[in-house]
Steps between C-alpha positions, in 0.01 A plus 500: 500500500350211693134422453310287748799412716719650765875529481687420818848645541701419810853577598706457813851568619683315775827639632721293727827593664764244400795658677508782750818586687721800569614512135213377282123485476395267216141459390337226291196639318226280356242659269194299399233613257199333349271612224214258466653160433856625442742537791854631516773479760814711514766488767760772540755607757628824644796551730569811704780639714352477850692810614411739216188342348655524152424217260798280425545421131691204358783734398538601868579145616857486370765649277371327185138424412628275222696285747194473725276400207752242377559347844129480585389368160775236503383369839136491386581320175717244682210434739282398203730201446576420865168556680248215464204740513591629152525155340225466240428873486486630144643848493417749224740536208769752589447454875870541582504853354164572665649403838773760448243766409299421816795595718384859489327754720153389607581131454709451814520556873749412773396236754689378805642218281598686182371681195162373378424524128135488394371351174129566453264262317595464133840667529716185494247216474136453405266726698329195646826417684450814711777716636853412608716655770870415497720574802872537442685495831717783625783246522482458122498878449752626756745593221248714307272654766613772738542357854263771635208310342593161648344438843733459796524136611332584830195627306462202266144370509373804690238719346575782742238711671396768253149622428415611148232770483381649175462877501150477351394289800636730768436846636753756378595581862611138553749510212751739657 
C-alpha cells in the first residue's frame, strides 16, 4: 500500500518487421516497462511462414537443432575474440554456456543477413551493458539450415512488401 504518493506503471511494445518475403515474416519485438524508478527492457523475436502463418521454431530450421546451436554459438564466441567492439567487455561467468542456451525459441529471428540471436540485459554481461544482438550469416549456416529459409540472392537486402495487421486491430470482415 502506498501512502501519500502515486505509483506510475508504464509499458510499451514495439514490433518491427526484420524480414518479409515469400517464405518468411520475422518480427523483432521490444517490450519496455517502468515501475517508478525501475525500468526493464526485453527483446524477443518471432518468425513465421509467410504462406501458412505458422510460427517457425528453431527445430524447424534444419535436420538437427543441436547442429544449429553448435554452429551459431561457435560463430558468436569466435566473434568475441575477433570483433573489436567486444574488447574490454566483461562477460558473466559461464557466458559460453549461456550463449548456447539463448539459441532457443523467443531469442532469435531471421533477418535478410542471417539468424539474429538476442541476449537481453544481464544475460551474458552486466545489465548496464544493455542488450546484444548477434547476426550469424546464412553463408556460415548453409550446412545446418534448410535452404528454404535462406533468402534467394535476388532478394538479399529486400524487406519485401508485406503488411502486418494484428487481428485485434482489424475488423473481422477484413481478415478473410
